N, CA, C and O atoms as a printed pandas DataFrame, in Angstrom:
     atom_number atom_name residue_name chain_id  residue_number  x_coord  y_coord  z_coord
0              1         N          UNK        A               1  180.401   16.825  129.981
1              2        CA          UNK        A               1  179.819   17.112  131.514
2              3         C          UNK        A               1  180.044   15.773  132.240
3              4         O          UNK        A               1  179.413   14.765  131.921
4              5         N          UNK        A               2  181.019   15.790  133.288
5              6        CA          UNK        A               2  181.466   14.366  133.804
6              7         C          UNK        A               2  179.969   14.327  135.055
7              8         O          UNK        A               2  179.137   15.211  135.259
8              9         N          UNK        A               3  180.087   13.071  135.640
9             10        CA          UNK        A               3  179.183   12.549  136.677
10            11         C          UNK        A               3  180.010   13.539  138.051
11            12         O          UNK        A               3  181.168   13.843  138.338
12            13         N          UNK        A               4  178.655   13.776  138.614
13            14        CA          UNK        A               4  179.211   14.397  140.142
14            15         C          UNK        A               4  179.129   13.071  140.980
15            16         O          UNK        A               4  178.541   12.012  140.757
16            17         N          UNK        A               5  179.972   13.520  142.092
17            18        CA          UNK        A               5  180.130   12.327  143.207
18            19         C          UNK        A               5  179.057   12.280  143.790
19            20         O          UNK        A               5  178.277   13.215  143.970
20            21         N          UNK        A               6  178.940   11.077  144.155
21            22        CA          UNK        A               6  178.212   10.623  145.184
22            23         C          UNK        A               6  177.963   11.144  146.848
23            24         O          UNK        A               6  178.917   11.268  147.615
24            25         N          UNK        A               7  176.655   11.397  147.224
25            26        CA          UNK        A               7  176.640   12.149  148.535
26            27         C          UNK        A               7  176.813   10.991  149.475
27            28         O          UNK        A               7  176.555    9.823  149.182
28            29         N          UNK        A               8  177.277   11.418  150.642
29            30        CA          UNK        A               8  177.583   10.628  151.677
30            31         C          UNK        A               8  176.284   10.475  152.853
31            32         O          UNK        A               8  175.309   11.136  152.494
32            33         N          UNK        A               9  176.143    9.979  153.750
33            34        CA          UNK        A               9  174.973    9.650  154.314
34            35         C          UNK        A               9  175.045   11.010  155.255
35            36         O          UNK        A               9  174.046   11.726  155.171
36            37         N          UNK        A              10  176.192   11.499  156.221
37            38        CA          UNK        A              10  176.569   12.550  156.657
38            39         C          UNK        A              10  175.959   14.113  155.676
39            40         O          UNK        A              10  175.325   15.009  156.232
40            41         N          UNK        A              11  176.292   14.131  154.327
41            42        CA          UNK        A              11  175.631   15.343  153.400
42            43         C          UNK        A              11  174.575   15.197  153.746
43            44         O          UNK        A              11  174.167   15.971  154.611
44            45         N          UNK        A              12  173.777   14.270  153.289
45            46        CA          UNK        A              12  172.302   14.359  153.044
46            47         C          UNK        A              12  171.734   14.711  154.585
47            48         O          UNK        A              12  170.800   15.497  154.740
48            49         N          UNK        A              13  172.346   14.095  155.613
49            50        CA          UNK        A              13  171.578   14.358  156.806
50            51         C          UNK        A              13  171.547   15.922  157.024
51            52         O          UNK        A              13  170.558   16.503  157.471
52            53         N          UNK        A              14  172.781   16.581  156.648
53            54        CA          UNK        A              14  172.849   18.119  157.001
54            55         C          UNK        A              14  171.977   18.772  156.245
55            56         O          UNK        A              14  171.200   19.590  156.738
56            57         N          UNK        A              15  172.012   18.420  154.648
57            58        CA          UNK        A              15  170.836   18.995  153.637
58            59         C          UNK        A              15  169.413   18.819  154.191
59            60         O          UNK        A              15  168.619   19.752  154.075
60            61         N          UNK        A              16  169.011   17.547  154.852
61            62        CA          UNK        A              16  167.728   17.519  155.050
62            63         C          UNK        A              16  167.406   17.820  156.448
63            64         O          UNK        A              16  166.228   18.155  156.576
64            65         N          UNK        A              17  168.054   17.807  157.492
65            66        CA          UNK        A              17  167.910   17.931  158.652
66            67         C          UNK        A              17  167.651   16.350  159.240
67            68         O          UNK        A              17  167.478   16.256  160.455
68            69         N          UNK        A              18  167.626   15.418  158.627
69            70        CA          UNK        A              18  167.181   14.111  159.158
70            71         C          UNK        A              18  168.187   13.646  160.019
71            72         O          UNK        A              18  169.195   14.327  159.831
72            73         N          UNK        A              19  168.377   12.725  160.944
73            74        CA          UNK        A              19  169.398   12.105  161.450
74            75         C          UNK        A              19  170.274   11.315  160.419
75            76         O          UNK        A              19  169.843   11.231  159.269
76            77         N          UNK        A              20  171.326   10.800  160.701
77            78        CA          UNK        A              20  171.972    9.938  160.027
78            79         C          UNK        A              20  171.505    8.564  159.899
79            80         O          UNK        A              20  171.632    7.776  158.962
80            81         N          UNK        A              21  170.864    8.420  161.182
81            82        CA          UNK        A              21  170.017    7.090  161.058
82            83         C          UNK        A              21  168.866    6.917  160.203
83            84         O          UNK        A              21  168.715    5.946  159.461
84            85         N          UNK        A              22  167.943    8.014  160.338
85            86        CA          UNK        A              22  166.995    8.146  159.547
86            87         C          UNK        A              22  167.114    8.152  157.718
87            88         O          UNK        A              22  166.388    7.721  156.822
88            89         N          UNK        A              23  168.395    8.863  157.758
89            90        CA          UNK        A              23  168.961    9.074  156.139
90            91         C          UNK        A              23  169.288    7.787  155.590
91            92         O          UNK        A              23  168.908    7.434  154.473
92            93         N          UNK        A              24  170.273    6.794  156.671
93            94        CA          UNK        A              24  170.373    5.379  156.304
94            95         C          UNK        A              24  169.209    4.525  156.128
95            96         O          UNK        A              24  169.291    3.654  155.262
96            97         N          UNK        A              25  168.102    4.635  156.830
97            98        CA          UNK        A              25  167.086    3.583  156.508
98            99         C          UNK        A              25  166.300    3.987  155.428
99           100         O          UNK        A              25  165.538    3.164  154.920
100          101         N          UNK        A              26  166.380    5.346  154.916
101          102        CA          UNK        A              26  165.556    5.758  153.741
102          103         C          UNK        A              26  166.412    5.485  152.314
103          104         O          UNK        A              26  165.938    5.510  151.178
104          105         N          UNK        A              27  167.619    5.255  152.644
105          106        CA          UNK        A              27  168.562    5.051  151.075
106          107         C          UNK        A              27  169.079    3.638  151.180
107          108         O          UNK        A              27  169.364    2.991  150.172
108          109         N          UNK        A              28  169.189    3.202  152.297
109          110        CA          UNK        A              28  170.092    1.602  152.110
110          111         C          UNK        A              28  169.310    0.526  151.317
111          112         O          UNK        A              28  170.003   -0.413  150.928
112          113         N          UNK        A              29  168.100    0.493  151.032
113          114        CA          UNK        A              29  167.376   -0.169  149.916
114          115         C          UNK        A              29  167.224    0.164  148.935
115          116         O          UNK        A              29  166.663   -0.647  148.199
116          117         N          UNK        A              30  167.549    1.286  148.436
117          118        CA          UNK        A              30  167.042    1.946  147.339
118          119         C          UNK        A              30  167.598    1.179  146.126
119          120         O          UNK        A              30  168.660    0.613  146.385
120          121         N          UNK        A              31  167.232    1.047  145.096
121          122        CA          UNK        A              31  168.326    0.580  143.817
122          123         C          UNK        A              31  168.998    1.500  143.314
123          124         O          UNK        A              31  168.511    2.597  143.037
124          125         N          UNK        A              32  170.328    1.154  143.106
125          126        CA          UNK        A              32  171.497    1.941  142.432
126          127         C          UNK        A              32  172.166    2.697  143.692
127          128         O          UNK        A              32  173.071    3.470  143.378
128          129         N          UNK        A              33  171.917    2.615  144.834
129          130        CA          UNK        A              33  172.857    3.003  146.333
130          131         C          UNK        A              33  173.744    2.180  146.268
131          132         O          UNK        A              33  173.582    0.969  146.115
132          133         N          UNK        A              34  175.296    3.050  146.434
133          134        CA          UNK        A              34  176.491    2.142  146.235
134          135         C          UNK        A              34  176.817    1.934  147.706
135          136         O          UNK        A              34  177.172    2.852  148.445
136          137         N          UNK        A              35  176.651    0.466  148.142
137          138        CA          UNK        A              35  177.360    0.058  149.439
138          139         C          UNK        A              35  178.535   -0.543  149.399
139          140         O          UNK        A              35  178.767   -1.523  148.691
140          141         N          UNK        A              36  179.470    0.084  150.265
141          142        CA          UNK        A              36  180.900   -0.448  150.010
142          143         C          UNK        A              36  181.026   -1.371  151.715
143          144         O          UNK        A              36  181.005   -0.747  152.776
144          145         N          UNK        A              37  181.148   -2.874  151.640
145          146        CA          UNK        A              37  181.286   -3.001  152.728
146          147         C          UNK        A              37  182.521   -4.020  152.935
147          148         O          UNK        A              37  183.205   -4.235  151.934
148          149         N          UNK        A              38  182.810   -4.555  153.926
149          150        CA          UNK        A              38  183.791   -5.183  154.654
150          151         C          UNK        A              38  183.224   -5.999  156.012
151          152         O          UNK        A              38  182.744   -5.497  157.029
152          153         N          UNK        A              39  183.385   -7.090  155.772
153          154        CA          UNK        A              39  182.269   -8.104  156.577
154          155         C          UNK        A              39  183.510   -8.133  158.008
155          156         O          UNK        A              39  184.684   -7.768  157.945
156          157         N          UNK        A              40  182.790   -8.677  159.197
157          158        CA          UNK        A              40  183.733   -8.562  160.123
158          159         C          UNK        A              40  184.431   -9.736  160.293
159          160         O          UNK        A              40  183.986  -10.868  160.105
160          161         N          UNK        A              41  185.920   -9.329  160.780
161          162        CA          UNK        A              41  186.618  -10.490  160.670
162          163         C          UNK        A              41  187.088  -10.793  162.259
163          164         O          UNK        A              41  186.523  -10.032  163.043
164          165         N          UNK        A              42  188.048  -11.791  162.917
165          166        CA          UNK        A              42  188.444  -11.998  164.233
166          167         C          UNK        A              42  188.196  -10.935  165.002
167          168         O          UNK        A              42  187.275  -10.790  165.806
168          169         N          UNK        A              43  189.409   -9.895  164.606
169          170        CA          UNK        A              43  189.500   -8.886  165.416
170          171         C          UNK        A              43  189.273   -7.415  165.015
171          172         O          UNK        A              43  189.693   -6.417  165.599
172          173         N          UNK        A              44  188.621   -7.478  164.045
173          174        CA          UNK        A              44  188.344   -6.369  163.094
174          175         C          UNK        A              44  186.830   -6.188  163.195
175          176         O          UNK        A              44  186.233   -7.257  163.319
176          177         N          UNK        A              45  186.140   -5.199  163.172
177          178        CA          UNK        A              45  184.613   -4.995  162.944
178          179         C          UNK        A              45  184.595   -4.857  161.787
179          180         O          UNK        A              45  185.584   -4.654  161.082
180          181         N          UNK        A              46  183.114   -4.977  161.318
181          182        CA          UNK        A              46  182.848   -5.150  160.114
182          183         C          UNK        A              46  182.446   -3.391  159.801
183          184         O          UNK        A              46  182.162   -2.618  160.716
184          185         N          UNK        A              47  182.500   -2.970  158.250
185          186        CA          UNK        A              47  182.496   -1.626  157.922
186          187         C          UNK        A              47  181.598   -1.603  156.764
187          188         O          UNK        A              47  181.687   -2.398  155.829
188          189         N          UNK        A              48  180.561   -0.482  156.875
189          190        CA          UNK        A              48  179.709   -0.402  155.859
190          191         C          UNK        A              48  179.668    1.266  155.318
191          192         O          UNK        A              48  179.384    2.168  156.107
192          193         N          UNK        A              49  179.954    1.494  154.045
193          194        CA          UNK        A              49  179.983    2.564  153.571
194          195         C          UNK        A              49  179.018    2.941  152.543
195          196         O          UNK        A              49  179.089    2.401  151.440
196          197         N          UNK        A              50  177.985    3.949  152.833
197          198        CA          UNK        A              50  176.803    4.094  151.837
198          199         C          UNK        A              50  177.021    5.566  151.060
199          200         O          UNK        A              50  177.230    6.624  151.653
200          201         N          UNK        A              51  176.923    5.396  149.539
201          202        CA          UNK        A              51  177.015    6.460  148.954
202          203         C          UNK        A              51  175.453    6.661  148.095
203          204         O          UNK        A              51  174.759    5.692  147.789
204          205         N          UNK        A              52  175.139    7.855  147.842
205          206        CA          UNK        A              52  174.130    7.712  147.143
206          207         C          UNK        A              52  174.070    9.121  145.880
207          208         O          UNK        A              52  174.126   10.330  146.105
208          209         N          UNK        A              53  173.920    8.287  144.354
209          210        CA          UNK        A              53  174.023    9.095  143.592
210          211         C          UNK        A              53  172.761   10.414  143.411
211          212         O          UNK        A              53  171.566   10.267  143.667
212          213         N          UNK        A              54  173.398   11.645  142.923
213          214        CA          UNK        A              54  172.433   12.892  142.937
214          215         C          UNK        A              54  171.045   12.196  142.532
215          216         O          UNK        A              54  170.119   12.483  143.291
216          217         N          UNK        A              55  170.754   11.389  141.539
217          218        CA          UNK        A              55  169.786   11.406  140.815
218          219         C          UNK        A              55  168.594   10.380  141.628
219          220         O          UNK        A              55  167.414   10.312  141.285
220          221         N          UNK        A              56  169.250    9.582  142.832
221          222        CA          UNK        A              56  168.507    8.551  143.614
222          223         C          UNK        A              56  167.983    9.733  144.743
223          224         O          UNK        A              56  166.817    9.939  145.080
224          225         N          UNK        A              57  169.193   10.432  145.212
225          226        CA          UNK        A              57  168.637   11.298  145.990
226          227         C          UNK        A              57  167.378   12.107  145.847
227          228         O          UNK        A              57  166.489   12.157  146.697
228          229         N          UNK        A              58  167.384   12.743  144.679
229          230        CA          UNK        A              58  166.429   13.414  143.976
230          231         C          UNK        A              58  165.121   12.810  143.921
231          232         O          UNK        A              58  164.068   13.436  144.044
232          233         N          UNK        A              59  165.246   11.347  143.699
233          234        CA          UNK        A              59  163.948   10.677  143.657
234          235         C          UNK        A              59  163.221   10.529  144.646
235          236         O          UNK        A              59  161.995   10.638  144.650
236          237         N          UNK        A              60  164.008   10.237  145.678
237          238        CA          UNK        A              60  163.449    9.962  146.945
238          239         C          UNK        A              60  163.038   11.150  147.642
239          240         O          UNK        A              60  162.077   11.119  148.410
240          241         N          UNK        A              61  163.657   12.123  147.443
241          242        CA          UNK        A              61  162.956   13.353  148.016
242          243         C          UNK        A              61  161.552   13.636  147.310
243          244         O          UNK        A              61  160.466   13.903  147.824
244          245         N          UNK        A              62  161.848   13.520  146.212
245          246        CA          UNK        A              62  160.555   13.576  145.227
246          247         C          UNK        A              62  159.234   12.872  146.146
247          248         O          UNK        A              62  158.207   13.407  146.562
248          249         N          UNK        A              63  159.566   11.913  146.228
249          250        CA          UNK        A              63  158.486   10.645  146.866
250          251         C          UNK        A              63  158.266   11.185  148.146
251          252         O          UNK        A              63  157.092   11.130  148.513
252          253         N          UNK        A              64  159.158   11.748  149.013
253          254        CA          UNK        A              64  158.786   11.816  150.173
254          255         C          UNK        A              64  157.894   13.441  150.391
255          256         O          UNK        A              64  157.181   13.640  151.375
256          257         N          UNK        A              65  158.076   14.332  149.450
257          258        CA          UNK        A              65  157.475   15.562  149.464
258          259         C          UNK        A              65  156.058   15.550  148.273
259          260         O          UNK        A              65  155.490   16.547  147.827
260          261         N          UNK        A              66  155.809   14.381  148.028
261          262        CA          UNK        A              66  154.312   14.400  147.382
262          263         C          UNK        A              66  153.302   13.953  148.154
263          264         O          UNK        A              66  152.150   13.944  147.719
């Protein structure tokens, strides 16, 4: 059985009812979260994409509900 693909911020926001900004704050500093970034360049803005593996999502939700 293979690994499941990680969740996006938008997917978790839809599942939990939290805003995308709240989901980002909850997960961006969690160990194991995947953050893909491109720094700002002269004529291009920076970009950051966050992916949350299922086991990390479940761990954080458990912490919030205890």
